[in-house]
N, C-alpha and C positions, 0 to 999 in steps of 0.2 A: 198968584205968583208961584213959580216953581223954585224949589231949593234942593240942591244936591249936596249931601255930605260925603266927603271922600275920607276913608279910613284905611289904615293898613290891616287892622283886625277889628271885626265888629260882630257881635257885641263882646265887650270885656267886662267882667265883674269889677275890675279895678278902675274902670273908666265910666262910672255911671253918669258923669256930667255930660257925656256925649248923648246918651239915651235921654237925659233930661232936656237937653236942647232940642233934640228931635221931637219929643213929645210936646214941648212948648210951641214949636212952630206948627205942629198938627193942630193943637188947640186953638191957635190963632187963625186957622183956616188955610194955611199954606199947603200946597201939594209937595210932599217931601219924598225924596228918593235917596237911597244910601248906596254908594258904590264902595265895596271893600275888596282889598286885594285877597285877604284870607278870611275864612270864618273864624269866629272867636269862641267864646265859652257858651256853646249851644246847649250844654247839659246843665247850666246854672242860669236859667233865664229869669230876669226881673219881671214882676207882674205887669209892669207897663209895656213890656215887649209883647206880651200876649194880649193885653187889654186894647192896645192901639194897633194891633195886627201889623207889627213892624216887619215880620217875616216876609210879607208880601211887598214890602217897600225896599228890600235889600237885594242887590245883585252882587255876586262874588266873581272876581276875575279868576281866582284859583280856588277850587273847593278842596277842603281837607281830605275828603275821600279819594280824590284823584291823586293828590300828593302822596298819601299813604300807599296807594296802590303802586305808584311809580317807585317809591322807596322800597317796597317789598319786592318788586320786580328786579330792581338793581341788586338787592342783597340775595 
């Protein structure tokens, strides 16, 4: 079975429950994908994010780098 998590920002250090749910479904054998509007706290990653290769399961609609570039261009 495939499961899609939809988040506004992922991962967030303040919302470890989302990562815990993702990891739980992976452990149960589900194929997990995460669709996030924006990237979250990529500089403060939980060990499970790395251990379960979550980075390869996440797709971002808008990446932070693109948004920052756009803001810098406007200013």
